[in-house]
C-alpha positions in Angstrom: 69.3 71.0 150.4 68.5 74.7 150.3 70.1 75.4 146.9 67.9 77.4 144.5 67.6 77.5 140.8 68.4 80.8 139.2 65.4 83.1 139.4 63.5 80.9 141.9 62.8 81.8 145.6 61.8 78.2 146.5 64.7 75.6 147.1 65.4 73.0 144.5 64.4 70.2 147.0 60.9 71.6 147.3 60.5 71.9 143.6 61.7 68.4 143.1 59.4 67.2 145.9 56.4 68.7 144.1 57.3 67.6 140.6 58.0 64.0 141.6 54.7 63.6 143.4 52.7 65.1 140.6 54.2 62.9 137.9 54.4 59.7 140.0 51.1 59.6 141.8 47.4 60.3 141.1 47.5 63.7 142.6 46.1 67.0 141.4 48.0 70.2 141.4 45.9 71.3 144.3 46.7 68.1 146.2 50.4 68.8 145.8 49.9 72.4 146.9 48.2 71.2 150.1 51.0 68.7 150.8 53.5 71.6 150.5 51.4 73.8 152.8 51.6 71.0 155.4 55.4 71.4 155.2 55.1 75.2 155.6 55.5 76.1 151.9 52.8 78.3 150.5 52.6 78.2 146.7 49.6 78.2 144.4 48.7 75.3 142.2 49.5 77.4 139.2 53.0 77.8 140.5 53.3 74.0 140.8 51.9 73.7 137.2 54.7 75.9 136.0 57.3 73.9 137.9 56.0 70.7 136.4 56.0 72.2 132.9 59.5 73.5 133.3 61.3 70.9 135.3 59.4 67.7 134.6 61.0 67.4 131.1 64.4 68.5 132.4 64.4 65.8 135.1 63.0 63.2 132.7 65.7 63.8 130.2 68.4 63.4 132.8 66.8 60.2 134.2 66.7 58.8 130.7 70.3 59.6 130.1 71.5 58.1 133.4 69.5 54.9 133.1 70.5 54.3 129.4 68.6 52.1 127.0 69.1 48.6 128.5 65.6 47.3 128.2 64.5 43.7 127.9 64.3 42.1 124.4 60.6 41.2 124.6 58.5 44.1 123.5 54.8 44.6 124.1 53.1 47.2 121.8 49.6 48.6 122.0 47.7 51.8 121.3 45.0 53.6 123.3 42.3 56.0 122.2 42.5 59.5 123.6 40.1 62.4 122.9 41.5 65.9 123.0 39.1 68.8 122.5 36.7 66.5 120.6 39.4 65.0 118.3 40.4 61.4 118.5 44.1 60.5 118.8 45.9 57.3 119.4 48.6 57.0 122.0 51.1 54.3 120.9 53.0 52.7 123.7 55.9 50.2 123.9 57.0 48.5 127.1 59.4 45.7 127.8 58.7 42.4 129.6 59.5 44.1 132.9 56.9 46.7 132.3 59.4 49.5 131.7 58.1 52.1 129.2 60.4 52.3 126.2 58.6 54.9 124.1 55.2 56.6 123.5 53.9 58.6 120.6 50.6 60.4 120.1 49.3 60.2 116.5 46.1 60.8 114.6 46.3 57.5 112.8 46.2 53.9 113.7 47.4 52.6 110.3 50.6 50.8 109.1 52.3 54.1 108.4 51.7 55.2 112.0 52.9 51.9 113.4 56.1 52.0 111.3 56.8 55.6 112.4 56.3 54.7 116.0 58.6 51.7 115.9 61.3 53.6 114.0 61.2 56.1 116.9 61.6 53.3 119.4 64.5 51.7 117.5 66.2 55.1 117.5 66.0 55.2 121.3 67.1 51.6 122.1 69.3 51.0 119.0 68.7 47.3 118.9 65.8 45.1 117.6 63.8 43.0 120.0 63.9 39.2 120.2 60.1 39.1 120.4 57.3 41.6 119.7 53.9 41.0 121.1 50.8 42.9 119.8 47.1 42.6 119.4 45.6 41.6 116.1 45.7 45.1 114.6 46.8 44.6 111.0 49.1 47.6 111.1 51.5 45.7 113.1 51.9 43.0 110.5 53.1 45.5 107.9 55.4 47.1 110.5 56.8 43.7 111.3 57.5 42.9 107.7 59.2 46.3 107.1 61.3 46.6 110.2 61.5 43.2 112.0 61.6 40.4 109.5 63.8 38.2 111.7 61.9 39.0 114.9 59.3 36.6 116.3 55.9 38.3 116.2 53.2 37.0 118.6 49.8 38.4 117.8 47.2 37.6 120.4 45.0 39.8 122.6 45.5 37.8 125.8 49.2 37.8 125.5 49.2 41.6 125.6 47.5 42.1 129.0 50.7 43.5 130.5 50.7 46.6 128.3 47.0 47.1 128.5 47.5 47.4 132.2 50.2 50.0 131.6 47.6 52.3 130.0 45.8 52.6 133.4 48.0 55.4 134.8 47.5 57.4 131.7 43.8 57.0 131.9 43.8 57.9 135.6 45.9 61.1 135.0 43.6 62.0 132.1 40.6 61.9 134.4 42.3 63.7 137.2 43.4 66.5 134.7 39.9 66.6 133.2 41.4 65.8 129.8 44.5 66.8 128.0 44.4 70.3 126.6 46.5 69.8 123.5 48.3 67.0 121.6 51.7 68.5 122.2 51.0 69.0 125.9 49.8 65.4 126.2 52.9 64.1 124.4 55.3 66.1 126.6 53.6 65.2 129.9 53.0 61.5 129.2 56.5 61.0 127.9 58.0 62.5 131.1 55.5 60.6 133.3 56.7 57.3 131.8 60.3 58.1 132.6 59.5 59.0 136.2 57.6 55.8 136.6 60.4 53.7 135.2 62.7 55.1 137.9 60.4 55.5 140.8 57.9 52.6 140.5 59.6 49.5 141.8 57.8 46.3 141.2 56.9 45.4 144.8 55.9 41.8 144.0 59.2 41.0 142.4 61.2 41.6 145.5 61.3 40.8 149.2 60.1 43.6 151.5 63.7 44.6 152.5 64.9 44.5 148.9 61.9 46.5 147.7 62.5 49.3 150.3 66.2 49.4 149.4 65.5 49.8 145.7 63.0 52.6 146.4 65.6 54.3 148.6 68.2 54.1 145.8 65.6 55.5 143.3 64.9 58.4 145.7 68.6 59.2 146.1 69.0 59.1 142.3 66.1 61.5 141.8 67.3 63.9 144.5 70.8 63.9 142.9 69.2 64.8 139.5 67.2 67.6 141.1 70.3 69.0 142.9 72.5 68.9 139.8 70.0 70.3 137.3 70.5 73.8 136.2 68.4 76.5 134.5 69.5 79.5 132.6 66.8 82.1 133.5 
């Protein structure tokens, strides 16, 4: 696959290789640059940064469109604290019972208004209310439940929400590896795309037999490669 995007000297397949690894794994830009060098491709880490900024959101948008909005009807909702240039922000995250990320939103507040805004955004994406929503005991969720989900079962208990607390770990790892996010907008764009990449490429290995797990990974790889090949730019 030696096709090239308009204005690029490096083949699409190499750009896709780099972008996928940066979003999917705990790798730095320099790590990815070294992996490419091993394959005979010499590019700087700044070049890879530009690829990720340009193509990460493009690939993520296509992944999201191809996979649709068929999530499970049990939602886990939580928020994590992120510091960006000395300011405190809250990353609101929603996943389903399979661990697939439905939506994230970085906000300054952790109040009921912020909770409602976030859940309205999630509803716009999936277009259907959950059967069950699981949260911690943050009071903001009670108000959001009353306003948006009166007929939905609301379970509020810290231990019930371990699944989503674990889903924060990749964000924290990437935050450390990047030595912190540089801006709220940049964090939102990157983390939103990262979640979409993980939905496609991170297959739950403990849910399947080894042959089924490998087969599902192969299907995910083919899907991603097709997206890379069919994507276009207008430079």
